[in-house]
C-alpha positions in Angstrom: 29.3 -8.1 8.0 28.6 -6.2 4.7 30.2 -5.4 1.9 30.0 -0.8 2.7 31.2 -1.7 6.5 34.1 -4.1 5.1 35.2 -1.5 2.9 34.5 1.3 5.2 37.1 -0.2 7.9 39.9 0.3 6.3 40.0 3.6 8.0 40.6 1.6 11.0 44.1 0.8 12.4 43.7 -3.0 12.5 41.3 -5.5 10.8 37.7 -6.2 11.9 38.1 -8.9 13.6 36.5 -12.8 12.3 38.2 -11.9 9.2 39.3 -15.0 7.4 42.6 -14.9 5.9 42.1 -14.2 2.4 39.4 -11.5 3.0 41.9 -9.7 5.7 44.6 -10.4 3.3 42.2 -7.8 0.9 41.9 -5.0 3.9 45.5 -5.0 3.9 46.0 -4.8 0.6 44.1 -1.6 0.6 45.6 -0.7 3.0 48.5 0.0 0.9 50.5 -3.3 2.7 51.1 -5.5 0.2 53.6 -7.6 2.4 50.8 -8.1 4.7 48.4 -8.7 2.3 50.8 -11.5 0.6 51.0 -13.0 4.4 47.4 -13.8 4.5 46.9 -14.9 1.2 49.1 -17.6 2.3 47.4 -18.9 4.8 44.5 -19.7 2.4 45.8 -20.9 -0.7 44.8 -24.4 -0.2 41.0 -23.6 -1.7 39.4 -21.2 -4.7 39.1 -18.1 -2.7 42.6 -18.1 -1.2 43.7 -18.5 -4.6 42.3 -15.3 -5.9 43.2 -13.4 -3.6 47.2 -14.6 -4.1 46.4 -14.5 -8.2 45.7 -10.8 -7.6 47.9 -10.1 -5.2 50.2 -11.5 -7.7 49.1 -9.4 -10.3 49.1 -5.9 -8.7 52.8 -6.6 -7.8 53.3 -7.4 -11.7 54.4 -10.4 -11.4 51.7 -12.0 -14.3 53.7 -15.4 -14.7 53.3 -16.1 -10.6 49.4 -14.5 -11.1 48.8 -17.2 -13.8 49.7 -20.3 -11.9 47.0 -18.8 -8.7 44.3 -17.5 -11.2 44.3 -21.4 -12.3 44.0 -22.9 -9.0 41.3 -20.8 -8.3 39.9 -21.9 -11.5 38.9 -18.7 -12.4 40.6 -16.4 -15.9 43.0 -14.1 -15.2 41.3 -10.6 -14.6 40.6 -8.3 -17.4 39.9 -5.3 -15.2 41.4 -2.7 -13.7 42.9 -3.6 -10.4 40.1 -1.7 -8.0 37.4 -3.3 -10.0 38.9 -7.0 -9.1 39.6 -5.9 -5.7 36.0 -4.7 -5.7 35.0 -8.2 -7.0 36.5 -10.4 -5.2 36.1 -7.8 -1.9 31.7 -8.2 -2.8 31.9 -11.8 -3.2 33.4 -13.5 -0.5 32.6 -10.2 2.2 28.9 -10.9 3.6 28.5 -14.9 2.2 30.0 -16.5 5.1 33.2 -16.7 3.5 34.5 -13.6 4.8 35.5 -15.8 8.4 
């Protein structure tokens, strides 16, 4: 799936089948369901991609200390962009690269 298809899928009631937990977390976040997004992110917190999404979600929540923990686990510097820009950066990085499922 390419990024535009993924982004447009947010208009649907449910995420596309076959998404990995981190990419599904971003999908639920785009739908405005932080709790469901966080639950999905927790399913993939054992790798850098999952940790990156987890960091983003805690940054969005406003828990910068917890976000910092997850950025460190992802081996990434805390984002200095807007939340919207960070969401797109992460999604573009994970979608269509074989890491989305």
